[in-house]
N, C-alpha and C positions, 0 to 999 in steps of 0.2 A: 178889829181886832188889836192889840196895841205894839208899840213895837218892840217892845222886849218879847212879845208872843210869837212875833213873825221871828222874833230873832234865834230863841228855837224850836218853833217849827221848820226852821229856817237849817237848824244846826243837823236835827236829827234826820231832816232830810239828807242832807254830804254825808252821814255818813252810811246811811241803807242805798242812795247809788254809788259811794265806793265801793259800796257790799257786792255790787251788780258790776260793778266793772270788775273787780279781783276776778269773781265769780264765771265773768263771762272769759274773760281771759285763758281761768286756770281749764276751762269746760275742752279747751285746747288743745289742753295735753292730754284729751282723754278721746281726743282720733285723731285719724294718721292725716297728715299732710293731702289739704286737699288745695290742686290748681284756682282756686277762686275764693272771693270770700263765703263763707258760711252765716246763715242768720246772728251767731257770734258774736261776731267780727261788726252788724250793723245795730248790735244789742250793747255795744262794746261802745260804737261811734257816737248814737242817739244816748245813751247815761252820760256818759265824756261834756258834751255839748249842753244837760241839762243838769248834770255836776256842774260847772261853769256860770252857769245864768244862777243858780240858786248861792253860786258860793258870791259872785257881785249882790245878788238882797242880803248872804247872812252879810256880805261889807258895808252893806248900807242902812243897817237896823244897830249894829254895834254900839255898848256903849263906849264912845272915845273916854269917857275920864274914868277907863279902869281897861284901856284895852291891852293889858296885861291878863286879864284872866277873858276878856269874851274869846281873845287868840286863843288859849291853850285849849279852846276846845275844836279848833282848827287839825290838833294833832294826831286822833286817831285819824279824820281823813286825812292826815296828807302823807301819813303812812301806808293806809291802804291803799291811795292811788302812788304813792313809789312804788311799791310791792305791786303791782299788779304791770303798771310799766316795762316794772324791770324784769319779771317772769316773761314780760307779751317781747322785749328785746331778746332777752332767752330761746323766746319761743320762735320770732324768727328769722333769727341766726345764724339758731343752731342744731335745731330739728328741722 
């Protein structure tokens, strides 16, 4: 694969992983509080690790001659992850 193709695939994978993280957190709102971590917590943790590794791949294959164009592709995953962590904070502290 060429560098640009790897960057495009890793960008798409970041979006998918961010959605998985968000849905894993949102699934906690449909269940009563549990004394121990459930499956969704493990999916969340593994997805965060995979997203960080994918982010490193994305940044290493990014076109540094046009950084703004490449970094714009990180906006949606960034917003999704911020929403997920905000929802997780609310779930852990206020519910």
